[in-house]
C-alpha positions, 0 to 999 in steps of 0.5 A: 500500500502506498503512503497517502498524502493525507488522511481523513480522521473520523472521531466517534463516540456514543452519547451515553458513555462507555460502549465496550468497543461497539463504536470501534467495531463500527469504525472498522466496518466502515473502512477504518484501518485501526481504531484507538481511544483518546479523550473519550472518542474512538478515532480512525484514519482513512487514506484519501484514496479511500474517501468519497466524501468528507461530510460529517453528517454522512459519516455519522449516518454510516456509523449509526447504521453499523452501530444500530443506534442513532445516539452517536456523535461524529467529527471528521477532519483532514490531516496531512501525512507529513514526512513520516520518514523523519517524524517517527524518529524524533525522541527515539533512543535506546531504552532498557526494559525489565531485567535484560531487554535493551530496545534500540533504533537501528541508527543507535549503538546501545551499551549492553552487558552480559545477559542483555537481549537487544531488540533492534526496532524501527517502528515506522508507521507501526505502533510498538516501541519501548517509549510506551508503557503498554509495550514495556509492560508486555516485555516484562511479563513476557520475560517471566512467562515464555518458555523455549519451544512454545507456539504463540500468537501476537494479536495487534502486533504493530511493529512486531516488537513483542513477537520478536521478544518472544522469539528471542526468549525461545518461542518456536513460532509466533504468528503476528496478526496485524490489520494495518497494511502500513504496519506489516512491512515494518513488522516483517523488516524488524523480524528480519533485522533481529534474525527471527524471521524464520520463527515470526510469521506476520499475517495481515488480517483482522482478528476475530473470535473465529479466526483466533480459534482456528489458529489454536491450540497455542501455548500463549497469546499476547494482545496489546490493543485496547479494552474496547477491542480486547473484550469481544475477542476474549472468547477467541483467545480462550479458544486459541489457548491450550488448557492452562495456556497464558494470556497477556492483555495490555493497552488498558488505562489504570482506571479501566483495569479493574473492569478489564480484569473482571471481564477476563475472569468471567471469560475464563481467565485467572489473573496471575500478575499485573504490571503497572507503568504510569497510567497503563496496566498490563496483566498476565492470565491463565486459561482456567476451565 
């Protein structure tokens, strides 16, 4: 997919408050590449070549139709793409995470010691570097749970940083699922740069309960997305896992963590560990039948 000159930013929210991801699903249904939650709004970006109109009311009608509710607010605006080749590099530098991780851009030479595991990462347009608390939380949780020879899933893989980490910890295979066609090239390049392309398979697809179940059985699943998208996928995670398999969930603000943990418990998962990093929480669960 070629990089567009500009993007249509579509922001939507339910008038009644928390929607448990229904708005995110609606945005994906109307053609959004990915959806994230910010300031009470679900937000997606559409490349200009896929946009037939930029009228907020018409977009509201489309979202409401997919949502099955008229209680929806929608805003749209154009955003220039900018020079991503330089923009995403700003502020990135080697960062130490957990006991042994060193995550570094390719243009830096980090200081490393005995036992350190180095991940060379150029995220580009993909989400996932050690500058974000959710990524750091997942890296620490992976460090404590991945066993040699395991077969894993990384859902919402972004830059593939977590898939790479799992492979470096000894995982025999990791299927990295990413829906964004502008992220998957960076994910494949990162796996190659870290010498794990033979164990990390990057799949460009939208994860569903059915597709996750079909990929099982797996020893573990890591999913760093957002609560509204994670929640409807919980049955798929459960079906994809071996009995007593592990699940790492992340992308969850600290104030939403208790509700996420309870929802996961109701879906058949027992909480084993929590990693708090600033305003973000990540958690490791075990499938409990």
